[in-house]
C-alpha positions as CSV (number, residue, x, y, z in Angstrom):
1,M,208.6,8.8,104.2
2,G,207.2,7.5,107.5
3,V,204.4,5.6,105.8
4,L,206.8,4.0,103.3
5,Y,209.1,2.9,106.1
6,L,206.2,1.4,108.0
7,I,205.1,-0.5,104.9
8,L,208.6,-1.9,104.4
9,I,208.7,-3.0,108.0
10,L,205.4,-4.8,107.7
11,L,206.4,-6.5,104.5
12,H,209.7,-7.7,106.2
13,L,207.8,-9.2,109.1
14,H,205.4,-10.9,106.8
15,L,208.3,-12.5,104.9
16,L,209.9,-13.7,108.2
17,G,206.7,-15.3,109.2
18,A,206.3,-17.2,106.0
19,A,207.8,-20.8,105.9
20,R,210.4,-21.0,103.1
21,D,210.6,-24.2,101.1
22,I,214.2,-25.2,100.5
23,T,214.9,-26.6,97.1
24,F,218.2,-27.8,95.6
25,P,219.3,-27.5,92.0
26,P,218.9,-30.7,90.0
27,V,222.0,-33.0,89.9
28,S,223.1,-33.9,86.4
29,G,221.4,-37.1,85.3
30,Y,218.8,-37.1,88.1
31,A,215.3,-35.6,88.1
32,Q,214.6,-32.8,90.6
33,Q,213.3,-34.3,93.9
34,P,209.8,-33.2,94.7
35,V,209.2,-30.7,97.4
36,F,206.8,-32.0,100.0
37,D,204.3,-30.1,102.1
38,Q,204.7,-30.4,105.8
39,G,201.8,-32.8,106.0
40,E,203.5,-35.2,103.6
41,I,206.8,-35.6,105.6
42,D,207.0,-39.0,107.3
43,V,208.2,-38.7,110.9
44,S,207.0,-42.1,112.0
45,T,210.3,-43.8,111.3
46,G,212.9,-43.6,114.0
47,S,216.6,-42.6,114.0
48,A,219.5,-44.5,115.4
49,F,220.6,-41.4,117.3
50,L,217.3,-40.3,118.8
51,G,215.1,-41.6,121.6
52,L,216.0,-44.1,124.3
53,T,219.5,-45.6,123.9
54,T,219.1,-49.4,123.9
55,Y,221.7,-51.9,122.7
56,A,221.6,-51.9,118.8
57,N,218.3,-49.9,118.9
58,L,216.5,-53.0,120.1
59,P,213.0,-52.7,121.7
60,Y,213.1,-51.9,125.4
61,V,211.1,-54.3,127.7
62,H,210.6,-53.7,131.4
63,C,211.7,-57.3,132.2
64,L,211.9,-56.5,136.0
65,A,208.3,-55.4,136.2
66,G,206.4,-56.3,139.4
67,K,204.0,-59.2,139.9
68,G,200.8,-58.8,138.0
69,E,202.3,-56.6,135.3
70,E,202.2,-58.1,131.8
71,V,205.7,-58.4,130.3
72,E,206.4,-58.9,126.6
73,K,208.1,-62.3,125.9
74,Y,211.6,-62.6,124.7
75,D,214.3,-65.3,123.9
76,I,217.5,-63.3,124.5
77,A,217.8,-60.4,126.9
78,I,220.4,-57.7,127.2
79,L,220.8,-56.8,130.9
80,G,223.0,-54.0,132.3
81,A,224.9,-54.5,135.6
82,P,226.2,-51.0,136.6
83,F,228.5,-52.2,139.3
84,D,232.2,-51.4,139.9
85,T,232.9,-51.4,143.6
86,G,234.6,-54.8,143.5
87,V,237.6,-53.6,141.6
88,T,241.2,-53.5,142.7
89,A,242.2,-50.9,140.2
90,R,240.4,-48.1,138.3
91,P,236.7,-47.7,139.2
92,G,234.1,-46.4,136.7
93,A,232.9,-49.5,135.1
94,R,229.4,-48.8,136.5
95,F,229.1,-46.7,133.4
96,G,229.9,-49.7,131.2
97,P,226.4,-50.7,130.2
98,R,225.7,-47.1,129.1
99,G,228.9,-47.0,127.2
100,I,228.3,-50.3,125.3
101,R,224.8,-49.1,124.3
102,Q,226.3,-45.9,123.1
103,G,228.9,-47.7,121.1
104,S,226.1,-49.8,119.5
105,Q,224.0,-46.8,118.2
106,R,225.1,-47.4,114.6
107,I,223.8,-51.0,114.7
108,V,220.2,-50.9,113.4
109,P,218.5,-54.3,113.3
110,E,217.0,-53.8,109.8
111,D,220.5,-53.0,108.4
112,A,222.7,-55.4,110.4
113,W,223.4,-58.0,107.6
114,N,226.7,-59.7,108.3
115,I,229.2,-59.2,105.4
116,Y,230.8,-62.6,106.2
117,T,227.7,-64.8,106.4
118,G,225.0,-62.8,104.8
119,D,222.8,-63.4,107.8
120,N,221.1,-61.0,110.2
121,V,221.0,-62.2,113.8
122,F,218.1,-59.8,114.6
123,F,215.8,-61.4,112.0
124,D,216.2,-65.0,112.9
125,W,214.1,-67.2,115.3
126,A,215.0,-65.4,118.5
127,K,213.3,-62.3,119.8
128,I,216.1,-60.1,121.3
129,V,215.3,-57.2,123.6
130,D,217.0,-54.8,126.0
131,C,215.8,-55.1,129.6
132,G,217.7,-52.0,130.7
133,D,219.9,-52.1,133.9
134,A,219.5,-54.0,137.1
135,P,218.9,-51.4,139.9
136,L,222.1,-51.8,142.0
137,T,223.1,-49.7,145.0
138,F,226.6,-48.3,144.8
139,L,227.0,-48.1,148.6
140,D,226.9,-51.8,149.7
141,N,228.5,-54.5,147.6
142,T,226.6,-57.3,149.4
143,V,223.2,-55.7,148.8
144,A,224.1,-54.8,145.2
145,L,225.1,-58.4,144.3
146,K,221.9,-59.7,145.9
147,Q,220.0,-57.2,143.8
148,L,221.8,-58.5,140.7
149,D,221.1,-62.2,141.7
150,A,217.4,-61.3,142.0
151,S,217.4,-59.5,138.7
152,H,219.0,-62.4,136.8
153,K,216.5,-64.8,138.5
154,I,213.6,-62.7,137.3
155,V,214.8,-62.1,133.7
156,S,215.8,-65.7,133.1
157,G,212.7,-67.0,134.9
158,R,210.1,-65.5,132.5
159,P,208.7,-67.7,129.8
160,G,210.5,-67.5,126.5
161,N,208.9,-66.3,123.3
162,S,209.8,-69.6,121.6
163,S,207.8,-72.6,122.7
164,D,210.8,-74.8,121.7
165,Y,213.3,-73.0,123.9
166,P,211.3,-71.7,126.9
167,T,214.2,-70.4,129.0
168,P,215.5,-67.0,128.0
169,R,219.2,-66.5,127.8
170,I,221.0,-63.3,129.0
171,I,223.9,-61.3,127.8
172,T,225.0,-59.0,130.7
173,L,226.7,-55.7,130.1
174,G,229.2,-54.9,132.9
175,G,230.2,-53.5,135.2
176,D,233.2,-55.0,136.8
177,H,233.8,-58.7,136.5
178,T,232.4,-59.5,139.9
179,T,229.0,-59.4,138.2
180,T,229.6,-62.7,136.4
181,L,229.1,-64.5,139.6
182,S,225.4,-63.5,139.7
183,A,225.0,-64.7,136.1
184,L,226.6,-68.1,136.8
185,R,224.3,-68.6,139.8
186,S,221.3,-67.9,137.6
187,I,222.6,-70.1,134.8
188,Y,223.0,-73.0,137.2
189,T,219.3,-73.1,138.1
190,H,218.3,-73.6,134.5
191,F,221.2,-75.4,132.8
192,G,223.3,-76.9,135.7
193,E,227.1,-76.7,135.8
194,V,228.7,-75.0,132.8
195,S,232.1,-74.8,131.2
196,V,233.3,-71.2,131.3
197,I,235.3,-69.7,128.4
198,H,236.9,-66.7,130.1
199,F,238.5,-64.1,127.8
200,D,240.7,-62.0,130.0
201,S,244.2,-60.9,130.7
202,H,243.9,-62.0,134.3
203,L,243.1,-65.4,135.9
204,D,240.3,-64.2,138.2
205,T,240.5,-67.5,140.2
206,W,242.5,-65.9,143.0
207,D,241.8,-67.3,146.5
208,P,240.0,-64.5,148.4
209,K,242.4,-65.1,151.3
210,V,245.4,-64.4,149.1
211,L,244.3,-61.5,146.8
212,A,245.2,-58.1,148.3
213,G,242.5,-57.1,150.6
214,G,240.7,-60.4,150.5
215,G,241.9,-61.6,153.8
216,I,240.5,-58.6,155.6
217,S,236.9,-59.7,155.6
218,H,234.4,-62.0,153.8
219,Y,233.0,-58.8,152.2
220,A,236.3,-57.8,150.7
221,G,237.0,-61.3,149.4
222,V,234.2,-61.0,146.8
223,N,235.7,-59.0,144.0
224,H,236.6,-59.0,140.3
225,G,239.6,-61.2,140.8
226,T,238.0,-63.9,142.9
227,F,234.6,-64.5,141.4
228,L,235.7,-67.6,139.4
229,H,237.2,-69.1,142.6
230,I,233.9,-68.5,144.4
231,A,231.9,-69.9,141.5
232,H,234.0,-73.1,141.7
233,E,233.4,-73.3,145.5
234,E,229.7,-73.0,144.9
235,G,229.7,-75.8,142.3
236,L,228.6,-73.7,139.4
237,I,231.3,-74.5,136.9
238,R,232.8,-77.6,135.3
239,N,236.4,-78.7,135.4
240,T,236.5,-78.2,131.6
241,S,236.7,-74.4,131.8
242,V,239.4,-72.3,130.1
243,H,241.0,-68.9,130.1
244,A,241.9,-67.2,126.8
245,G,244.2,-64.3,126.3
246,I,246.0,-64.5,129.7
247,R,249.2,-62.4,130.1
248,A,249.0,-60.5,133.4
249,P,251.5,-61.2,136.2
250,M,250.5,-63.5,139.1
251,V,250.5,-63.0,142.8
252,R,252.1,-66.4,143.6
253,P,253.9,-68.0,140.6
254,R,253.1,-71.6,141.7
255,G,250.2,-71.2,144.1
256,D,248.1,-69.3,141.6
257,L,248.5,-71.8,138.9
258,K,247.8,-74.8,141.2
259,N,244.7,-73.1,142.5
260,D,243.6,-72.3,138.9
261,V,243.8,-75.9,138.0
262,R,241.8,-76.8,141.1
263,C,239.1,-74.3,140.1
264,G,238.7,-76.3,136.8
265,F,240.6,-74.1,134.3
266,D,243.2,-74.6,131.6
267,I,245.0,-71.5,130.2
268,V,245.5,-70.2,126.6
269,K,248.1,-67.4,126.9
270,A,247.9,-64.3,124.8
271,R,251.1,-64.9,122.8
272,E,250.1,-68.4,121.8
273,I,248.2,-66.8,119.0
274,D,251.6,-66.0,117.4
275,R,252.4,-69.7,117.3
276,V,249.2,-71.4,116.5
277,G,247.1,-68.6,114.9
278,V,243.4,-67.8,115.3
279,N,242.3,-71.3,114.2
280,G,244.6,-72.9,116.7
281,I,243.1,-70.9,119.5
282,I,239.6,-71.8,118.4
283,Q,240.4,-75.5,118.3
284,K,241.9,-75.4,121.8
285,L,238.9,-73.7,123.3
286,K,236.4,-76.0,121.6
287,K,238.3,-79.2,122.5
288,R,238.5,-78.0,126.2
289,V,234.7,-77.4,126.7
290,G,233.5,-80.3,124.5
291,E,229.8,-80.8,124.3
292,S,228.9,-79.1,127.6
293,P,226.8,-76.0,128.0
294,V,229.1,-73.0,127.8
295,Y,229.1,-69.6,129.5
296,I,231.3,-67.0,127.7
297,S,232.7,-64.1,129.7
298,V,234.6,-61.4,127.9
299,D,236.7,-58.8,129.8
300,I,237.5,-56.2,127.3
301,D,241.1,-56.1,128.7
302,V,241.7,-59.3,126.8
303,L,242.3,-56.8,124.0
304,D,245.6,-54.8,123.9
305,P,245.2,-51.3,125.4
306,A,245.7,-50.0,121.9
307,F,242.2,-51.4,121.1
308,A,240.6,-51.0,124.5
309,P,242.1,-48.1,126.4
310,A,239.1,-47.7,128.6
311,T,239.7,-50.9,130.6
312,G,240.3,-50.5,134.3
313,T,243.2,-53.0,134.4
314,A,245.2,-52.5,131.2
315,E,247.8,-55.2,130.3
316,V,250.0,-54.7,127.2
317,G,250.5,-57.5,124.7
318,G,246.9,-58.4,124.1
319,W,244.9,-59.4,121.1
320,S,243.5,-57.1,118.5
321,T,239.8,-56.5,118.1
322,R,239.8,-58.4,114.8
323,E,241.5,-61.4,116.4
324,L,239.0,-61.6,119.2
325,L,236.0,-61.3,116.9
326,S,237.4,-64.0,114.6
327,I,237.9,-66.3,117.6
328,L,234.4,-65.7,118.8
329,D,233.0,-66.4,115.3
330,G,235.0,-69.6,115.3
331,L,233.2,-70.9,118.4
332,S,230.0,-71.5,116.3
333,G,228.2,-74.6,117.3
334,L,228.9,-74.4,121.0
335,R,225.9,-74.5,123.3
336,V,226.2,-71.0,124.7
337,V,223.7,-70.6,127.6
338,G,224.8,-67.1,128.8
339,A,227.5,-64.5,128.3
340,D,228.7,-61.1,129.4
341,V,231.0,-58.3,128.3
342,V,232.9,-56.4,131.0
343,A,233.7,-53.1,129.5
344,P,234.5,-49.4,129.6
345,V,235.9,-47.0,132.1
346,Y,238.0,-44.3,130.6
347,D,237.4,-44.3,126.9
348,N,238.8,-41.8,124.4
349,V,236.8,-39.3,122.2
350,G,236.9,-41.9,119.4
351,E,235.0,-44.3,121.6
352,T,237.5,-47.1,120.7
353,T,236.6,-49.4,123.6
354,V,232.8,-49.1,123.5
355,L,232.7,-49.7,119.7
356,A,234.8,-52.9,120.3
357,A,232.5,-54.0,123.1
358,A,229.4,-53.4,121.2
359,E,230.7,-55.6,118.3
360,V,231.7,-58.3,120.8
361,V,228.1,-58.4,122.1
362,Q,226.8,-58.8,118.5
363,S,229.2,-61.8,118.0
364,L,227.9,-63.4,121.2
365,L,224.3,-62.9,120.0
366,V,225.2,-64.7,116.8
367,L,226.5,-67.7,118.8
368,M,223.3,-67.9,120.8
369,V,221.0,-67.6,117.9
370,E,222.9,-70.1,115.7
371,T,222.7,-72.8,118.4
372,P,219.5,-72.7,120.5
373,V,219.7,-74.5,123.9
374,A,216.8,-76.2,125.7
375,K,216.6,-76.4,129.4
376,R,218.5,-79.3,131.0
């Protein structure tokens, strides 16, 4: 009895150690799939949900490498700006770049053919890469913004992959809206003054001396509600700039609007879409910026909180994701020299905001690829 029991135990252990091939019964009308040996399984191909998380599974390039290090060339760079200490409301947007990349995981370049156009932005003339995040301190705003200035200068200063368009363009993933200032400074060195199309629910041209906290110190005056005012003071933007989707209350009913005009902006309010429609909004924006080089900045709070609950400054009555994407697509033909998406803070489990932000980035890429821009 003891010997038989021992034999059964050994047989059981032998069976456990043997690899079992899993086969499935044939499906009606289809031949049985062959069962491969382990050596025949191809594991060289990647997965959208494995490995490093880059925007749309793009190749990662260490664009901020030190002097002497060889860096792969590119035409359009994705650059994260994990900064949120310039906010007047909910913090947390430092995790925005990570969130947008996470929301883009289902976008795979090989399979990203546009249902509306039949084109694939990732298989056109431009080489698009993800440069990762700029290394920003979270303890000193002044130092962090200088770090972001330097990062933009390095990434945009490298030679482009295309000999016809030697200056790479950047789409920045934010981060709070203060980060746009660094991008505009970098843009100016290559393309001069630009017209800004600013998708937002807030003006963001507030005088640093007026906005709450701004009068305390020069340090406090640089924040996500004053960066366009500062950009105007530095001579970075043209007087043909425009806000789109505005609906938030003002600090000074007359003073804010007068200052906004002085900073070079016209306003397209959110509810105008109910009167003129998507095409009407598109025509207004295009007419305003004309033939000038354009920088597009998208604060995700231009969307209604129903479509972007993660924003740090939610304002009801905004546009839907579909409306925003349709407006962006309608800006085809503009000379877009740079762009950013300022995105998530407190998203829900369905990742509503990051999915929207990831799609907005793809629309911005389409505009850049459709219309190449040479250096001034």
